[in-house]
N, C-alpha and C positions, 0 to 999 in steps of 0.2 A: 375422615373427621372432613368435616366442611368448611376450607377459612372464610367464606362468606366475601363481602364487599363494604359492610358498613363499617365504617369509621366510629371509634369511639375514642377517648380521650385519656391522652398517658400524662402520666406526671413523673417525673426523674429528679428522685430525692438522696441526703446522705451521702452525696458522691461531690469529688472536684475533677472529673473527668469533665474535658472542655465540652465533648462531642453531645454529653447527654445534661449538662445546662443548655447549652443552647437550642437544644431540642424540646427544654423542660416543656410541659403543658399544652401539649401539640395533638391536635388529631389526628390519627393515625390507621391504618390495615394492619391486620394482624402481620401480614406477610412484610410490611412494611417495619414492625416493629423487629422482626426476626432480621432481617436482613442491616437495620443502624447496629444492632449488638453484634452480628458479624464483623460487619466492617471496622467496628470501632476496637472489637478484640484484635480484629488482624493488627491494625495500628500499633493496638496495645504490646504487643509481641514482640515487635521490634524495638520498645523502650524499656519495658520492665522485666523482670520476673515472674513466674506467676506468682496467681493470689496476691498481689500487693494492692490492688485498686476493688472498687465497691461499689456498687449503686441498687436505692432502692429503687424498685419500677410498680408504679401502681397505676391501675385501672380503674375509670370511674365511665358510666355510661350520660347519654345526655342531660339525665335528671342530677348527676352530681353525686352518685351513691357508687359508693364502692364496689367495684366486682372481684377485685385481686390484687394483692399487695405481695410483692416477695422480693428479696436481698437477695444480691447476683454479685458475687469476686470476679473481678477481671486482672488480669484475661485467665484464658484457658485454653488448654491445648488446641492445635489448630484444625485438628479433626472430631473434636466437639459436635453431637448434634445439639445444636441451642432449640432446635422446635422440639425436642422431647422434654430439654428442661423447664423451656415456657409456655409449654401446651395450656397449661393453668388459664392462660390469659386468653384462651380462646374460648369465648363463652357458647359457641353456636351448637345446638342439641341435635340429636336424632330424632325424629319426624314421630310423633307419638300415635301407635296402631287403638282406636276405639275398639270398643267391643261388638262383635257383628249379631244383629238381631234380626235381618233379613227371614232367618229359617223361621222363627216364631210368627213372622207378619205374613209370610208367604202361608202358613198353616190355616191361620186363622181365617185369611183372606179365602183360601178353598173353601173351608166350613159355610164360612155365608153362603157363598155359591150354592153349594148342597143343599142348604137348608130352603132356598129360596126357588131353586130352578127343579130340585129334588126329582134330577132325573140319570145324576150320578151314579152306579149302586159303591155303595163301602169299598167293594173291592178294588173299584177301580179309584175311587178317593186315595187308597191305599198307595195306590201303585202311583198315582201321582204326587202323592207326600215324599215317597221314596226318591223318586224324580229329580222336586224341587230339591230335597235336601242334598242330592248328589250333585246336582248344579252349585249352589252356595258352598259345598265342599271343595268344588274346582274352582268355584272362585275365589275362595279363602287362600287356596294352595298358589292362585297364580297373582293373587294380591302378596305373598308371602314371597313369593320367588321375585318376582319386580323389585320388590322393597330391598331383597336379601343382595340383590343385582346391585342395585344402587348403592346400599351400604358398601359391598365389595368395591364400587366404582371409586365410591369416595376414598375408600382404604387406601385401595392402587395409588389414587393422585397424591392422597396422601403423603405416601409412602416417597412415591416420585418427586415430591417437593423435597419429603426431608433428603433424598439422595442427593436433590440439585442444591441445597442449604450446604452439607458436606464438602461438596466438590468447589464450592465457588468460596468455602471458609479456606478450603484446601490451598488453593490456586491462586486467591490472593495474598497467601504467605509464601509465595513462590516455591511451594514443594509440591515442583509437578512430575515427578516420579510417583508420589504418593495419589496425587489426582488421579493419573490412571491405573495404580495398583487398585483405585476404588472403583473407576469408573468399569474395569473388567469383574472385577466381584459385582456391580449391580447390570453386569450383563451388556454395555452400552457397546456402539460399534463399531469395530477397529476404525474405521473412518471417523467416527467423532472424536477418539483418542489423538489421530494424529492432527487434528484440526485444532486441537485445543493445544497440542504440543507447535503449532506453527504459528499459534495468534498469540504466544508469545514467546515467539522467536527460538526455540528448540530444535532448528532442525536436524540438527543430530541425532538427536530422540525422537523426532519425527520420522526418519528414515530406519531405525531402529524397532519403531513399533511395527513398518509396514516399508519393506524393498519396494515395493509396489508404488510409493508415495512418492518417488524424484523428480516429477512432472511436477507433482503440487507443492513441492519445496520448491521448485525453480522459479514457478509462478511466483508464489510469494514472495522469493527473493528480489526478484523482480520489480516488485512496486516499492523498493525501499528507496533511500539515497543512494547516491555513489559510494560514501565512507561504509555504511553498514552492509552494502552488497558485498565489497569486498573482505570485510571479517566474518560475513559467513560464506560465503565462497571458500575462504582460506580454512575455516574451521572445519569444513566438512572434507576438504583436501588432506588437513592432520588427521580428522578423525578416520582416514582409510579404509571406508566401507562401503565405496563406491565400486562399478563395475568399469574395465576398461574404458565403454564406451562413452559412462556417465562420467567420469574423470575429466574424458578430453570437453564434453558440454560445460566443467567446471572450468576448465581452461581457456576456453574462448570467451566466457564469461567476462576473466579477469584481463583479459587481452584487449577485448574491448573497452573495459574500463579503464586499461595502462593506454589504450591508443598504439597498442602495438600492432599495426598494420601488418608487417610484414608475419608474423603467426596467423592474422585470420585471413592471410593471402594464400599462406599453403596448405591451412586447413577449411576453403571454403564448402568442401564436400561432406564437412564432417557437423555442419549446421544441422540443427537436428529440429529445430520450429519455427515459423510464419515470422515471430516476434523477437526472435534473436539475428534470423535473417536481416529483418527491418532494420533492425539497431544497427549492424553492423552497415547494410548499406548506406545510412544515414551518415556515419564516420567516415566511411569510404569518399562519401559528398564532402562534407566537410575538409576532407585530406587533400579534395582536389585526385582523388583513385579512381579515376570516371573508369579506368577499364578492369578493374577489381569489383568497383561496382554492377556493371554491367554482367559480368559471369557471375556473380551472386545471384543476381535477378534470373540467371537461367534456371534456377535450382526451384527458386521461391519468388515466384511473380508477383510484382505488385504494380498497378498499373500508372498512381499515384507518382511513386518512387521514379520510377523508371521514366516519368515526364519531367521529375523534380532534375534529377540526374541529365537528361540530356541536355533540357534547359542551363543547370549548371555548369555545364560544357560551352557550351556555346556561349555563355557571357563570360566566360573565362578565357576561354579563345579570342571573343573582341574584344574583350578588357587591353590580353597581350600584343593585341595588333596597335592599341590606340596607346598602349606603353610604348611601345616600339616608335611610336609619331613622335610622342612624347621626347622620347631620350633624344632621338635626329635632330627634334628640332631644337634643342640645348645644344648639343654638338654643334650643328650650322650655325648656331650664335654666337658659343665658345669661339669657334674657328675664325670668325669674322670678325669679333673681337681683335685677334691674334694678327688679323690679315690689316686691320684698320691701327693696329701699333705698331706693326713693321713698315705701312705707307709713313706715318707718322717719323718713324725712325729716318726711314729714306731724305723725306724733306728737311730733315736737320743734318742729315750727312751732306747734302747738295749743297744746303747753305754754308756748314762747314769749309766746301772745298774751293765753292766760289770766294771766299773770305780768304784761304789760301793765296788763291790765284792771284790777288788785287792789292792784298796787305802782307806777305810773308816777303820779306826782305833778307832772311836769310840765305848762306849759303848751301841751306841743305832745302829750300824750297822746294826742288824737283822729288825730292825724298818724301819730303812730307805731301805732295799733291798725290806722289801716286801711291802711298802708302792710303790716303783717304778714299782715294776710287776703288782701292782693294774692298775697304770694307763698304764702299755702296755697292759691288759686285757683289759681295758675299749676302749684303743685305737682300739685294732683288734676288738670288739664290733662292735665300728662304723666303722670299713672296711669295716665287713663282710654287715652290712646294705646296705652301699653306694655298695658295690660290688653287690649285689642284687639288688636293685636298676638300676645300670648302663644297667645289662643285662635284664631287663626288658623295658627299653627304648629304647634298640638296637632290642630288638624283636616287638618293636612297631615299629621302624623308617622301620626296615626290610619290613614288611608287608604295613605298609606304599608308599613306594617305590614300593612295586610291583602293589597296587593299581593304582598308577599314570602312570605306565609302562602298565597296562592290559585296562585304560581308552580310549575308543575311543569317 
């Protein structure tokens, strides 16, 4: 059956289904009508029990003449073949084959030639007539074969469409195991069944459908966000359907997501793909594990990441030197403040000592002067220590600054 591309217009009446009310009086192709019914049926299956809603579908041509009208109760089972239920809405008919008249015409023409030329013997004429008839017979057979092939091809295409509609209906309803079974019944390749599971996030079922699909499963998981990846990987581990080597691949990806660099360092040799290696190298760079990044790059080379790792390590070393200079500058500044404070203290103590010498009239004057001198000596001792520390820090600051200036 040829679905064609001509659009007729459909009116949906006697219904309270929102989707059909919105689509009322719309020009549609037959295939789009089927898809509309399938999509609506899938939505209704989630909301209602079977046979609780109905819609009257009427098809009109461009002259507003009614072609077909049909009452449809929804929702129906997910594996319903709506193409068969609604087939009367497809108005395209098989081509008509006219009567063959070329044999008579050929005979008549040959008779005329015989009357006019009068050089063809009747026996020869009969032979020619037989040849002409045989030719036309072959011609008719060939035409019949071509038409039969065309009809078979149309039937094959129609059957394929019906299968696709059934599969789409089941897949939309989330009945993936039934989809897989139908695909097997319709002789779909195993690869298509695996892809169906992958597109719907059914990773365990994809592996059960084909143990060799592990790489495809991982490739699909790698495209998801971190949370989805963790859920998918943990689901695969829980299912316990992978080999030991495959299980390590799952663990590596989980460690990557959890930033478990210790596990990744221990299992560098177990990394099984360039894509995974690149992701691990990027994590090592982010975590400043440059030695590990370089080790991973030995197994899966990547010039761009190698350059990035070297540049990051270079920048970090320079930044560390700069940070050291800044730390020493702050230390020098703090020590200088201590030294200034100690000098201020000594100045005050000397003033106090001079005042005692001039103004103290008590019997204990000598003791007071002696005690004050001891304070001054202790302060001078502290000052010398601070001064030595300051000189040492200033020397280190100078060396650190030189290291930054010389760094390339």
